[in-house]
C-alpha positions, 0 to 999 in steps of 0.5 A, spaced: 753 884 433 752 886 440 753 881 444 750 882 451 746 877 455 740 877 460 742 877 468 739 875 474 738 882 477 734 880 483 737 886 488 735 892 483 734 899 485 728 902 482 730 909 483 737 908 480 738 911 473 745 909 470 748 912 463 751 905 461 745 903 457 741 896 458 741 888 458 739 884 452 739 877 450 740 877 442 740 871 437 743 871 431 736 872 427 735 879 431 739 885 429 740 888 436 744 893 433 738 897 431 736 898 438 736 905 440 743 905 444 746 912 445 752 909 447 753 906 440 753 914 438 747 913 432 740 911 432 736 908 426 734 913 421 728 918 422 722 915 420 718 918 415 711 916 419 710 915 426 711 920 432 718 920 433 722 926 430 729 928 430 732 935 431 739 937 430 738 943 434 732 949 435 736 955 436 733 962 434 728 960 428 725 965 424 718 966 424 716 962 418 721 957 420 718 956 427 711 956 424 713 950 420 716 947 426 709 948 430 706 944 424 710 939 424 709 938 431 702 938 430 702 932 425 707 928 429 702 929 435 696 926 430 701 920 428 702 919 435 695 919 438 696 925 442 704 924 444 710 925 440 718 924 442 723 929 440 730 927 440 734 933 440 741 933 438 740 928 433 741 929 425 736 926 420 740 920 419 740 918 426 747 921 428 748 923 435 752 929 434 749 932 441 749 939 444 753 943 449 749 945 455 747 952 452 745 950 445 741 944 449 737 949 454 735 954 448 733 948 444 729 946 449 726 953 450 724 953 443 721 946 443 717 948 449 714 954 446 712 950 440 708 946 444 705 952 448 703 954 441 699 947 440 696 947 447 701 941 449 706 939 454 713 937 454 716 932 459 724 930 459 724 923 459 732 922 459 739 926 457 745 923 455 752 925 455 755 923 448 761 927 448 765 932 452 760 937 455 755 935 449 748 931 450 742 928 447 735 929 450 729 925 449 722 929 450 715 927 450 710 932 447 703 930 449 697 934 447 690 931 449 685 931 443 680 936 444 674 931 444 678 927 449 679 927 457 685 923 456 690 919 452 687 912 454 691 905 453 688 898 454 692 893 457 690 886 458 693 882 464 694 875 463 698 869 466 696 863 470 692 862 476 696 864 482 701 868 478 699 875 482 695 878 476 690 881 481 694 883 487 699 887 482 693 891 479 691 892 486 698 895 488 699 899 482 692 902 482 691 903 489 698 905 491 698 900 497 703 894 498 701 887 499 701 883 506 704 877 502 697 873 503 693 877 497 690 883 501 691 888 495 687 884 490 681 884 495 678 890 491 679 887 484 674 881 485 667 882 483 664 876 486 664 872 493 666 866 490 672 869 487 674 872 494 673 865 497 677 862 492 682 867 490 681 866 483 678 871 478 673 868 474 670 874 469 673 881 466 675 886 471 676 893 469 681 897 473 684 904 471 691 908 473 691 915 471 697 920 470 698 927 470 702 931 465 708 930 469 708 923 469 705 923 477 700 917 478 693 920 480 690 914 484 690 916 491 696 912 495 692 914 502 686 911 505 682 916 502 681 913 495 680 917 489 673 916 485 674 913 478 670 919 475 676 924 479 681 919 476 679 920 469 678 928 469 684 929 472 688 924 468 693 926 462 693 919 460 689 913 463 691 906 463 685 901 463 687 894 465 683 888 464 684 883 469 683 876 466 682 869 469 688 865 469 684 858 470 683 853 465 676 853 466 675 860 465 679 860 458 674 861 454 672 868 457 679 870 457 680 869 449 673 872 448 676 879 452 682 879 448 678 878 441 672 882 443 676 888 447 682 889 442 687 891 447 693 895 445 698 891 449 698 885 454 701 884 460 703 877 462 704 876 469 709 870 471 711 868 478 718 867 480 716 861 485 715 856 479 716 854 472 712 857 466 706 853 466 701 850 461 696 856 462 702 861 461 704 858 455 697 858 452 696 865 454 702 867 450 700 863 444 694 866 443 697 873 444 702 872 439 696 869 434 692 875 435 698 879 434 698 883 440 704 887 443 706 884 450 711 885 456 712 880 462 712 881 469 715 877 474 712 877 481 714 875 488 722 876 487 722 877 494 721 870 495 724 866 490 730 869 485 727 870 478 734 867 474 730 860 473 724 863 470 728 869 466 732 863 463 725 859 461 722 865 458 728 867 454 728 860 451 721 861 449 721 868 446 727 866 442 725 860 439 723 859 432 715 860 433 716 867 437 723 870 435 723 876 440 728 880 443 727 879 451 729 885 454 731 885 462 729 892 465 733 894 470 734 902 469 729 908 467 734 908 461 732 901 459 724 903 460 725 908 455 729 904 450 724 898 451 717 903 449 721 906 443 722 899 440 717 894 443 713 894 436 718 896 431 724 891 433 720 885 437 722 887 443 719 884 449 720 888 456 721 883 462 720 887 469 722 883 476 717 886 481 715 884 489 708 887 491 710 886 498 717 890 498 715 894 492 722 893 488 721 894 481 714 897 481 717 904 479 720 901 473 713 898 471 709 905 472 714 909 468 713 904 463 706 905 463 706 912 463 710 912 456 707 906 453 703 908 446 697 906 444 700 904 437 694 907 434 695 913 430 690 919 430 689 919 422 686 911 423 682 913 429 679 919 425 677 914 419 674 909 424 670 915 427 667 917 420 664 910 419 657 907 421 657 905 428 659 898 430 659 896 438 661 889 440 657 887 446 661 883 451 657 883 457 650 884 460 648 887 466 641 889 470 642 895 474 637 898 478 633 904 475 637 903 469 635 897 467 639 893 462 646 895 461 651 892 456 658 893 456 663 892 450 667 896 445 666 901 439 669 898 433 667 904 429 663 910 429 661 915 434 655 914 439 652 919 444 646 920 448 640 919 444 643 915 438 638 910 435 641 904 433 639 896 431 641 891 436 642 884 434 642 879 431 635 876 434 634 868 433 631 869 426 637 874 424 634 880 424 635 886 428 631 890 433 631 898 434 634 901 441 635 908 443 641 910 447 640 913 454 646 913 458 653 912 457 659 910 462 666 910 461 672 908 466 666 907 471 664 914 470 658 918 466 660 921 459 656 923 453 660 920 448 664 914 446 668 914 440 671 908 435 677 904 439 673 906 446 670 901 451 664 903 454 657 901 458 650 903 455 643 903 457 637 904 453 631 908 453 624 904 454 621 905 447 618 898 448 620 891 449 627 890 449 629 883 446 633 878 450 640 881 449 646 876 450 654 877 449 656 877 442 651 881 439 652 888 436 649 895 435 649 898 428 647 904 425 641 906 423 643 912 419 642 913 411 650 912 410 650 905 413 650 899 409 644 895 407 640 892 413 644 888 417 642 881 418 645 875 422 649 869 418 650 862 420 655 861 414 661 864 413 667 863 409 674 864 412 681 864 409 685 860 415 691 858 417 692 852 422 697 854 428 697 847 431 693 841 431 695 834 433 692 830 427 688 833 422 682 838 421 677 835 416 670 836 414 665 836 420 670 838 425 667 842 431 671 848 434 670 854 438 670 860 434 672 867 436 670 873 432 670 880 436 666 878 442 662 872 438 664 866 442 660 860 439 661 853 436 662 852 429 662 846 424 667 846 418 662 844 412 667 844 407 675 845 405 677 848 399 680 842 395 676 838 399 683 836 403 685 835 410 689 841 414 695 839 419 699 844 423 701 850 419 697 848 413 692 854 410 686 853 406 679 857 405 674 854 409 666 854 410 664 855 417 657 854 420 655 856 427 651 851 431 646 855 436 644 862 433 646 867 427 651 872 429 653 878 425 659 877 421 662 881 416 668 881 411 675 883 413 673 880 421 679 877 424 677 869 426 681 865 432 678 858 433 681 853 438 679 846 440 683 843 446 690 844 444 688 846 437 689 853 434 688 857 428 687 864 425 684 867 419 680 872 416 673 872 414 672 873 406 665 871 405 658 872 409 652 868 407 646 872 411 640 868 413 636 873 408 640 871 402 639 863 399 645 859 400 646 855 394 
């Protein structure tokens, strides 16, 4: 077993690249030896699926072999949603044989030729010595899909009030340093009361763009680049959702996590205090929703982060989480963490200062190599299904009228697409036509499954009163039966925590996608009471109005400190009699 511990590394140099690996903390229940460590001389065996490919060498392949390698690269790129990682000098078993300089240079030229054949780019992520004059090289291959401007990753930003979430985003996306009093966060706020109080109360979207070589597109001068320019010039776009940290806005935060389905979560913690109740609450919700996350400790210029790191370590390695906390202090550890964040339950931990910029370079590099975690084949499958757009926000824009913001879960929407919006109070849907589409604060003509967007509608009559939680669904012939709202639905649930017991008549706030509404438990299979860690099939009834729910949707319910998760198993539409 690899025996390494987390250390306090306050005075880190963000430009330092070391060859001696990384810092880990492991428990007996975590196999840290399976993590990529070039110094161990072996990697896990090459995965059959996914976007990682091992190549011992690529030297003067025949024409037939070259075409086979190109086809293989194309498949890996599809698996990685436009990104693939090649380990050169590594056998399929994971053994690090390495190549001498001449063979490595030849192999890298061949890899570049393969990428050129597909219109892809290559970037050397790291090159590591594994023996006398022999090395292994890790290369990122990227090809933006033909129907996309860039590769997009959605990151939800969480943490308690005062942790520095908005300030961190201001520094990352605007390229300016903070003055220690929150100057960098001012452009993140959308309301006057947020500026006065310094607290985020609603969802704010910010973007960080990278070119093909990993350079940040966002301007670091006073001449700020527009959102449309960031989108058009970026090979990769990281979209942040700045969420509220105060308890009074917890419902909005949970709704964003369930409605926008972020690929990753960034938990921001201040080094100046203990891990607060809201931070633990956010961490528990992220775990319940099974969202990969990483942690950023801010304000290290004021207080050394040693105490907070130890507290995080205790939480992450506890029985409820069983994660591997990994302190990121070199660029090498950045790549290791990004490679195994999903497969090995690694939780990267960054220590930064928004005033001195210590550690910010490591976060930027991590975001550049961060994977969406959704394969291209899965995305294509979702695009072929009938449209389902979850409405999360409602705006009224001059000259455009009502505009809705949300996430397209399935299908493809273009300008002029006819959709049904609802459910209305009687459970029915109303026909609308999409007029304009905006993504990342810039106009576009199409939005695809997995992308968030804002839509306006053509005035073809009286538009019904819209609200958060409604959906837009297809009117195509290939769509399922006529959509209808429901008050009753059944779900298989598991109780994560409850102080006493849950029984028939219990009221709770239910989150399903962008839906957030109070529901009453009308029945529990077996007519029993539920306690912590219990599971059962439960019948729910919405209290206020019908919602659009279908089988397979994920449900999260909470009331105070009580939490539970589940999956919808049966729906009873209003146009069907419930016996």
